[in-house]
C-alpha positions in Angstrom: -68.0 -14.9 -17.9 -64.3 -15.8 -18.6 -63.2 -19.4 -18.2 -60.2 -20.3 -16.2 -58.3 -22.4 -18.6 -54.7 -23.3 -19.6 -53.4 -23.7 -16.0 -50.6 -26.1 -15.3 -52.1 -27.4 -12.0 -49.0 -29.1 -10.7 -46.9 -25.9 -11.4 -49.7 -23.8 -9.8 -49.6 -25.9 -6.6 -45.9 -25.2 -6.2 -46.4 -21.5 -6.8 -49.3 -21.3 -4.3 -47.8 -23.2 -1.5 -44.1 -22.6 -1.6 -42.6 -19.6 0.2 -42.2 -16.3 -1.5 -38.5 -15.6 -1.5 -37.3 -12.3 -3.0 -35.0 -12.7 -6.0 -31.6 -11.1 -5.1 -31.1 -9.8 -8.6 -34.6 -8.4 -9.5 -35.8 -7.8 -6.0 -39.2 -9.3 -6.9 -41.1 -12.2 -5.4 -44.3 -14.1 -6.1 -46.1 -12.1 -3.5 -44.9 -8.7 -4.8 -45.8 -9.5 -8.3 -49.2 -10.9 -7.4 -50.0 -7.9 -5.4 -49.0 -5.6 -8.2 -51.1 -7.6 -10.6 -54.2 -7.3 -8.3 -53.7 -3.5 -7.9 -53.5 -3.2 -11.7 -56.6 -5.3 -12.3 -58.5 -3.3 -9.7 -57.5 0.0 -11.5 -57.9 -1.1 -15.2 -59.5 -4.5 -15.3 -58.1 -8.0 -15.7 -57.4 -7.6 -19.5 -54.8 -5.0 -18.6 -52.8 -7.6 -16.7 -50.4 -8.9 -19.3 -46.9 -10.2 -18.7 -45.4 -7.4 -20.6 -47.4 -4.7 -18.8 -46.7 -6.3 -15.4 -42.9 -6.4 -16.2 -43.0 -2.7 -17.0 -44.8 -1.9 -13.8 -42.3 -4.0 -11.8 -39.3 -2.5 -13.7 -38.0 -5.9 -14.8 -37.9 -8.0 -18.0 -40.8 -10.3 -18.8 -38.5 -13.3 -18.5 -37.7 -12.3 -14.9 -41.4 -12.8 -14.0 -41.9 -16.4 -15.1 -40.0 -18.2 -12.2 -42.3 -16.3 -9.8 -45.7 -16.5 -11.5 -45.5 -19.3 -14.1 -47.7 -18.0 -17.1 -50.5 -15.6 -17.2 -53.1 -18.4 -16.4 -51.2 -19.3 -13.2 -50.9 -15.6 -12.3 -54.7 -15.2 -12.5 -55.0 -18.0 -10.0 -52.4 -16.5 -7.7 -54.3 -13.2 -7.9 -57.6 -14.9 -7.0 -56.0 -16.6 -4.0 -54.5 -13.4 -2.8 -57.9 -11.7 -2.9 -59.5 -14.6 -1.2 -56.9 -14.5 1.6 -57.6 -10.8 2.2 -61.4 -11.1 2.4 -61.6 -10.8 6.2 -58.8 -8.5 6.8 -61.0 -5.4 6.9 -64.0 -7.0 8.6 -63.7 -10.3 10.5 -66.6 -12.6 11.3 -67.8 -11.8 14.9 -67.1 -14.3 17.6 -70.8 -14.2 18.4 -73.3 -16.9 19.5 -75.8 -15.3 17.1 -75.2 -17.3 13.9 -77.3 -14.9 11.9 -74.7 -12.2 12.5 -71.9 -14.5 11.4 -73.7 -15.4 8.2 -74.4 -11.7 7.5 -70.7 -10.9 8.1 -69.7 -13.6 5.6 -72.0 -12.1 3.0 -70.9 -8.5 3.7 -67.2 -9.3 3.5 -67.6 -11.1 0.2 -69.8 -8.3 -1.1 -67.1 -5.8 -0.2 -64.4 -7.9 -1.9 -66.4 -8.1 -5.2 -66.9 -4.3 -5.1 -63.2 -3.7 -4.4 -62.1 -6.2 -7.0 -64.8 -6.2 -9.7 -62.8 -8.4 -12.1 -63.2 -11.5 -9.8 -67.0 -11.5 -10.6 -66.2 -12.3 -14.3 -64.2 -15.5 -13.7 -66.0 -18.9 -13.6 -64.9 -20.9 -10.6 -64.7 -24.4 -12.3 -62.4 -26.6 -10.3 -59.9 -24.2 -8.8 -56.7 -25.5 -7.1 -57.0 -24.4 -3.5 -54.2 -22.2 -2.3 -53.5 -20.9 1.2 -55.7 -17.8 0.8 -58.7 -19.7 -0.5 -58.2 -22.5 2.0 -58.0 -20.0 5.0 -61.1 -18.3 3.7 -63.0 -21.6 3.4 -62.0 -22.7 6.8 -63.0 -19.3 8.3 -66.5 -19.5 6.7 -67.2 -23.1 7.5 -66.3 -22.5 11.2 -68.8 -19.7 11.3 -71.5 -22.2 10.2 -70.2 -25.1 12.4 -72.2 -26.1 15.4 -75.5 -24.3 14.5 -77.4 -27.5 13.6 -76.4 -28.1 10.0 -74.8 -31.3 8.7 -71.5 -31.1 6.9 -73.2 -31.3 3.5 -75.7 -28.6 4.6 -72.9 -26.4 5.7 -71.1 -26.8 2.3 -74.3 -26.3 0.3 -75.3 -23.2 2.4 -72.0 -21.6 2.0 -71.9 -22.2 -1.8 -75.5 -20.9 -2.1 -74.6 -17.7 -0.1 -71.4 -17.0 -2.0 -73.2 -17.6 -5.4 -75.9 -15.2 -4.3 -73.3 -12.5 -3.4 -71.2 -12.9 -6.5 -74.1 -13.1 -8.9 -75.8 -10.0 -7.5 -72.5 -8.2 -7.3 -71.9 -8.9 -10.9 -75.3 -7.6 -11.8 -74.8 -4.5 -9.7 -71.5 -3.7 -11.3 -73.0 -4.2 -14.8 -75.8 -1.9 -14.0 -73.5 0.8 -12.6 -71.3 0.4 -15.7 -74.3 1.1 -18.0 -75.0 4.5 -16.2 -73.3 7.8 -17.0 -70.7 9.2 -14.6 -72.5 10.6 -11.5 -75.8 8.9 -12.5 -77.1 6.8 -9.7 -80.7 6.2 -10.9 -82.5 5.2 -14.1 -85.2 7.8 -14.0 -83.9 9.9 -16.9 -83.0 6.8 -19.0 -86.5 5.3 -18.5 -88.2 8.6 -19.4 -86.1 8.7 -22.6 -87.0 5.2 -23.8 -90.5 4.7 -22.4 -92.5 6.4 -25.2 -90.8 4.2 -27.9 -91.1 1.1 -25.8 -94.8 1.7 -25.2 -95.4 2.2 -28.9 -93.4 -1.0 -29.7 -95.4 -3.1 -27.2 -98.7 -1.8 -28.3 -101.2 -3.3 -26.0 -100.7 -1.9 -22.5 -102.3 -4.9 -20.8 -100.1 -7.4 -22.5 -97.8 -7.8 -19.5 -99.9 -6.6 -16.6 -97.8 -8.2 -13.7 -94.5 -7.2 -15.2 -95.7 -3.6 -15.8 -97.0 -3.3 -12.2 -93.9 -4.7 -10.6 -91.4 -2.7 -12.7 -93.5 0.5 -12.2 -93.4 0.0 -8.4 -89.7 -0.7 -8.4 -89.1 2.4 -10.4 -91.3 4.6 -8.1 -89.7 3.3 -4.9 -86.1 3.0 -5.9 -85.6 5.0 -9.1 -84.0 2.0 -10.7 -84.9 -0.1 -13.7 -83.5 -3.1 -11.8 -82.1 -3.4 -8.2 -79.5 -6.2 -7.8 -78.2 -4.7 -4.6 -81.6 -4.8 -3.1 -82.0 -8.4 -4.4 -78.7 -9.3 -2.6 -79.9 -8.1 0.7 -83.3 -9.6 0.3 -81.7 -12.9 -0.8 -79.4 -13.1 2.2 -82.4 -12.5 4.5 -84.4 -15.2 2.8 -81.4 -17.6 3.1 -81.1 -16.9 6.8 -84.8 -17.5 7.3 -84.4 -20.9 5.5 -81.5 -21.9 7.7 -83.5 -21.0 10.8 -86.3 -23.2 9.5 -84.0 -26.1 8.8 -82.5 -25.8 12.3 -86.0 -25.7 13.9 -86.9 -28.8 12.0 -83.9 -30.6 13.2 -84.7 -29.8 16.8 -81.3 -28.2 17.6 
């Protein structure tokens, strides 16, 4: 996982929170360049987003970009804030009294964001400077948890646990999909190819009885060597069950 380093935080605050005026000469703005960078990362991965490549895409010189985005480290933070701010554009959190549906909506929106922008799963959060996009997202998610019987600390911990579950399983899902051949959505052929050699290497068939049983059952029921997407959905359900138990215990 890539670390987010080299950021001039004071410069970044200015870039995040100021307006996004369009340069009269180059016709670019912080917003337009950030959007362009996100689209490039979505297509080709974050490594493709260099100042030189971005300048070529925008039809300007590299020097013209710096007043709008700082350096590349600041640009990545602008991109992440842009993605965060768009999380609930396609699917908002329902105004429902059923808090379970609200939490599920949070998970699903973040899952969709990870799938649409896979490069965000490879960046460690660390201590990010909150921008308007991330702040709006955080406020939206906390409001969905507010008033259901959790303390402020419980709300923060619950949200962090939920988002960590989503991002971790999304990262694993994307890695699994990346290991498959184009058009391959199961691991049956892959497993059939390596199983004889692996069985010979392990030797004693009873050496790992529980692991053998569970992995065999998973393969038979899902056709997969591992199932991070299934783990995501099971994990969200377990988290919701735990929240319900906490609320019941508090008598709310």
